[in-house]
N, C-alpha and C positions, 0 to 999 in steps of 0.2 A: 453612252459611246463617246458624245461631243466632249465632256470631261476628260475622258481618257485623252482625246486626240490633243486636246489644250496641255494637259500634263505632261505628254510626250513631246509637243514643241518646245514647252519651257524646259523640260529636260536637257534638249538638244541645245539648246541656246544656252543654258548653264554650263552646259560641257565645253562650248566655244568660249565662253567669256571668264571660265575659272581656271587658275592656274592649279596642276596637281602638286602634292608636298613633293620635297627633295629628299633623296635618299642621304645617307650617310658618305662625306666625302673621304676619296681615297688619294693617293700617290701611286700612280702606275709609271714604272720607270722606262723612260723610251731610249734613252742611250746615257753611257756613263765614259769614265777614263778621259774626260776634257780637261783643258788646262785653263782653270779659273774661269768660267763661263760667266758672263754678265746679262746675255741676252738672247732670246729665240724668236726668230719671226719667219713669215713666207714670202714668197715673191709675187702673190696675187694674179698668178698666169695659169692656174690649173695644173700646174705639175706636182702638187702636194709634197713639194719638198720642205724641208725645215732648215733654216739657216740660223746658226748659232754663232754667236760673237764672244771669243775668247780676249781676256784682258792682255794678255801680252802683244796681239795685233795679229790674231789668226780670225777668219772666218771659215766654219765649217759647213758642208753642206751634207745633209742626211736623206737619201733617198726613202719614198715611200716602202714601209715593210723593213728597212734595213735596221741592224743594231750597230754599224760602224760608220763615222762620216767620212768625207773627204775632204782635203783643204779646198777651198773654193778662192780665199784670197789670203796671202800672207804678206803683211806690211811690218812685222815685227821690227826692221831697220828702221823704221821711221817713227815708232810709237814709243815714247817715254811710260812707262808701267810702273805700277807698283802702287798699295794703298787705293786710294780714291782716282788715281791715274791709268791710264790705257786707252785700249780701243772700248769706245763706251755705247756706241750707237750704229746703227744700220737701218736705212729706209729705202724701199724699192720704188722708183718712179711708177705713177700710175700708169704710163704707157710704157712701163718696162717690156711687154712681149715684142713690141715694135722698135723702141729706142736703146733697150739692153742697158739703160742706165740705172746706176744705184748711188748712194751717197752714204759717206761714214762721219763719225764724229770721234775725234781721238785728240791726244794730248802727245805734242810732238817732243821728239828729241833733237836738241840744235846748240850748234857751238857759240851761238850768240847765248850769252846767259839771259838776255832781255825777252829772247822767245824760246827759252828751253819750258817745255812745259806749257807752251802756249797751246790754244785748243784750235784746233783746223777741222774745218768742214770741207770735205772733198768729196768729188765724184767719179766713179769708174764705170768702165762698161765692162759688159760679159765678152769674152772671147768668142770665136767660133764653136768650141765647146761650151753647150750650156752651164757645165759643172764647173768651170774654171774660169777666173775673171782677169782681163787684160789688166796687167799692171800699170799702165799708163794712168797718172793720176792728175786731175785737175782741180787747183784748190780755189774754193768760192771766198773763204773766210779765214783768217788767222787772228786770233782774239789774244793779246798779251794775257798772261795768267802765271806769272814767274814769283811773286811775293810769297803765296802759300800754295800748297800742294792739295789742298781740299776742296770742296764744293765746285766742281766742274761741269754740274749737270750731266746730261750725256745722252738724253733723249733726241731723237729726229724722227719726223713722221710728216707724211703730208695729208693734208685736210681734204674734205670735199671739195673746196673750192680750187684743188691742184695746187697750192701752194706748200712750201715745206716749213715745218714749223722745227724750230730749235730751241731745246732747254739749257739754260746757262746758270751757274751757280754764281753766289756773290762774289767771288774771288778768295775766299777762305779765312783762314783763323776762325774766331770766335766773336760772335756779335758784330760782325760787318764793319770791321774797325773803319774801312776807308768810305762807310757809307754809299757803297755802289747800288744796293738794290733799289735805293730811291732817286738814285740820279738818272736823270733820264738823258743824259749825254753819254752815260756809259752801258755798255750791253751787258755787263755782268749783273746776275740777278733778276735776269729777263728770260720771257719767251718771246723769242723772233719769228718773224712771218716774211719770208721772200719768194720772189720768183725766179726759177732756175731755169724756166723755158726760153734761154737766150742762147743764141749761136755759141759754140765752143771756141774758144779764142777770142771772145768778146772781152773786153775790160770796162767795167767789172763782170765778172761770172755769174751775176744775179742781178736782178731789179727789185725795188721795194714795192708791194702794192699801193696806189694812191689812197686807198682807205686806210691805212696803216695808222694810228693816232698821231703821230708827230710828223709825218710825211711832208716835206716840201720846208716853206719858208718858216714854220712854227718852231720853236725851239724843243729839241730831243732829236734822237738818232731814227732815221727813217726805218730801219728794219724793226722797231720794237713793236709787239703785238700786244704784250700786258708786262706789267711790272711790280716789283714789292716781294719777289721770292727769295728765299735763302737757298736751298738746293732742290730743285724740282727735277729730281733724278729721273722718275718715270713717269709720263703722261700717255694717254690715248684718247681717241675720238670713238664716241659710239657709232657706231656703223649704221644705225638706223636714224638717229636723231641728229647726228653729226656736231653733236656738244663735245667739249674739251675737258677732260679731268685729268687732273694734275696732283701728285702726291709730293707735297713739299716737306722737306727732312728739317724737323724744327733743331732748336739749339740744346737747351737743359730740360724744358717743361712740356712743351706740345708737340704733337706730330698732327698733319692737316692734311685734308683732301679739298682741295679747290676746284669750282666750276669755273672755267677761265672763259672771260669774254673780251672781245676786243677793247682796249684801253683801260683795261681793268687795273687796279692797285691793290695787291694783295697784303700789304701792311707791313713787311718785314722793311728795315728792323724797328718799327714803331711799335709794331704788335708781331708775337709770338701765337699764332693762331688767334684766339678772341683775348690774350692777355696783353695788356700794355707793359711794355718792357722798361718804359723810362728812358731809352736810349736816344728817343729822338729820331730825326731832326726835326719832326712835326710834333704837334702835341696829338695825344690819343682821342680828343674830343673834337667834334665838328669836321672831321674830314671825310672823304669820300672812299675810305678802305671797305674792302669786301671780305666779309667774313667767309670760312671756310664752310662748307655743306657738312663736314664731320671734323672731329678733332678728338685727341685722346692722350691724356698723360703718360708718364713713364713707368707707372706701375701695372703690373708686378715683373720689372724687367725690360719694358719696351723701349724702345730708344729713336727707331728709324723707320719711319713709313717707307713701303715699296708702293708706290702708285701700280694699279693693275688695269683691268678691263671692265666695260658694261656687257655682261653675256649676252650674245645674240647667236651660240652656236646650235648644231642641230641634233644633239645627243641627249638634249633636256636634263644637263648635268645640274644646271642652277635655273631659278626663275628666271624667264626671260626679263630683261632689263634692269637685272640686279648689278651691283659694282662689286667687283671681287679683287682685294688688295690685300696687303699682309704687313709685318713687321720683320724687320731684318735681324734683330736681336733675340727675339722669341721663337722665331718661325711660324708664329699664328697666320692662320689665314682666316680674313674677313670677309663678311658679305654686309653691305650697305642698300638696303631696299624699303622705299625705293630711294635712287639716288640722288637724294636732293635734302637740302635742310630740314631736320624733322625725321628724317629716315631711321629705321631701325639697325643699328649696327651689331651682328651677331659673329661669335667664333665659330666658324665653319670646322676648322681642323687645327688642332695645336700639335704641330709636326714636328719632327726632330732635327729641323732643319735651323736652330738657334745658331747666330752669328754667320748663316750660310744662305739665307733667303735672298737671293740677290736680284731676281726680277721675275716678270710673268712676260707671257708672250702668247700669241695666236697662231693656229694652223689656219688652212683656207677655208675649213668648215666653222671657224671661229670657236673652236673649242679652245679652253685655255690652260697654259702649261707653267710650271713652276720650274725655276732656274736655282740649283745648287751650287755654290760658289766654290764648293770642293769638287767639281767635275761632273755633274749629272743634269739632265733634264726631266721632268715628269710631267705626264698628262695628267689633269686632275679629272676624277673619275667618280660618279656614284655609284658603281659598282652594278649598274642597271644594263639591259640589253641596248645595243645603241645602233643604229641604223649607218651603213656605209657613208661618211661625209665625203667632203672635198669637192673639187673639181671646180670647172668654171661657173660662176654665177653663184657660188656658194650652195650648190647642189639644185639650181633652177635649169636642169641638162637640156630640156627640151626648147623652152624659152629662148636660152642662150644662143642653141642653135639656129632658132628661126629669127631673131632679132641681130645675131651676128656679134654680140659682145655682152659680157657679164655686167658691164656698166650703163647697157641700154636702160632707157628710162622704164620701159615696160617690164624689164627683169627686175629693176630695183622695187617696182610698186609689187609685182608677185612675190619677191623674197620678203618684203615688209610684212604683206599677208601673213606669210607661213610663220614669220619668225613671233608675230603679234597674236595669233588666233590659233595655228595649228600647233606649233610645238609647245603651246602653255596647257595642254591637257593629253592623257593618253590617248583617246582615239585618234585625235590629230596626229601624234606622234607615230602612231600605228599605220596611219595613211599614208605620211612622210616615208616611212621606212619601205613601204611597199612601193612607193613611185621611186625611191632610190635604186630598188631592187632591178627594176624594169627599164627605168627611162636612160641610163648611159647608151645602152645599144640602140635605142631607137634614135637618140640624138644624134649619134654618129651617122647614122642614115640620112637623116633629115639634114645636117651640114653639109653633106657631099651632092644633094641634088636641089637645084634651084626652084623646080616645081613644088617641091615637097614642102621647102621653107615657105613659099608664098602660101601654099595652102594651110601650113600650121599657123603663119600669121593670122591667116583670116578667121582660121578657128578660134584662136586664142582672143582675140579683139573683144568680142563679147565678155569673155571671163575677166581679161584684164578691166574692161570698164567696169564690171561689178565689182571687182576686189578694189580697184581706186577708190570706189564709191565707198565700199567697207572700210578702207583704212582712213578717210576722212570724216565718214558720218555711218557709224554702224546702224544707226536706226534706221535711216533712211534707206540704206542698203537692204536692211531685213524685209523693210515694206514693200520693195520691189521684187524681192525674192518671195515673199507670201504672195503677193500680187501675180506673179508669174505661174507659182504653183497653184493658186487659186484658177487662173486661165486654163491650165493644164486640165485641171480636175473637171472644170466646166466642160471644156471641148470633149473630153472623155465621156463624162456623162451625156451631154448630147449624143454624141455617135452611140452609144450603148442605147439610149432611148429610141433613137431612130431604127436601128435594126431590131429591137424588139416590135416597134411598129409594124416595119416590113414583115417580119414573121407573122405578126397577126394578121395582115391583111392576105398573106399568103395561104393561111389556115383556112 
């Protein structure tokens, strides 16, 4: 009997620690008849809407369950569109539910030849109608880009630090003729990091964080976070680790995925991936260049990496922590797992989106989408049953109601435990699915009654303590769990023995 109990405990721990295999990946069409879509994202506010960026200069909003979007913002009159130019990026402020601010990245039309095609980073606000933006624009940055039409970058996103990160290409043509990527006095060929939380009307409309590598008196632009990029069209943050992953499009030989860190030099134009180009300006030996965590050549027909996302979704579509990305020319969708140097790259799906796979994106449940430049958006699915996702707190409805925000530390700890320990195996996903069925209604009741919120917080604190311990040190957490279970068993045994003794005396 003892051996059976030990085996059962070992089996349960094994279920917690081992991921289940992933089924074959499919594309599920969500919306079509779009105009050159380049990106899809969400507002991180619990509305479960999708926002789709169209290259000519429109942002469309798709309501949950709808198949036809409506126009959220139209700035086509401002945008110079075509080829690699257009409306390229969209990011919602972390405090969007209260300040209603969002940010765009586009190439502008201008009567001034020196500013025609310049890269603009600007902010807008939502109008009184949550599905229509106010068209009043506040420009933060204008970066001249008149020499060539390509390599504009395009991605913007907020990090866990609350700062806005901006991807900029090297200025275009081939082989970076002006050596901009290695020039720290030039913003092109960089990923920037700025603080946008300044009063509207201030000059400038942003500040540079003081820990940026070239901030202050030292040489280099204050805004630079990392440099040495050719065209980092798409990057993303892992929502659990906050690590920054960027897909940097190569020249003629290599495509690369970079794990980007503060002050890092990622090599271009000295290196293309790990290949020495011989272009200078520095030697390929003895430098402080950072190699990509993954790279691939242009056979068979590959040509342009599309950076993606570390999977943290609720459907079990991919292994938790796998990095999902693709290639524009072949339409292949790849998985890098684990997402680090030496991780295994596999082809998950060879789609028909050759010369059309323009981007990836996430919904509020952190499920991943693929964007078809010819007019469609697809959800990536493994064809299995899935729990209803979305909602504030990435599905942690009751904790979000109790602690008041999906960004509360307590909610984030619970969400990390769910992602790392529950969604990585079938029993855990079944538990999460059941929770999603009953918790939204309870959460709505809790959120409207302060005594219930206080009682729920009190009830959750022991759970949060143990979950935080499990995330930081699983072995210690399991020891305390076993200790607690042993204490309960001992108490039951003593109680049972006492009752039997009383019965015996009564006889």
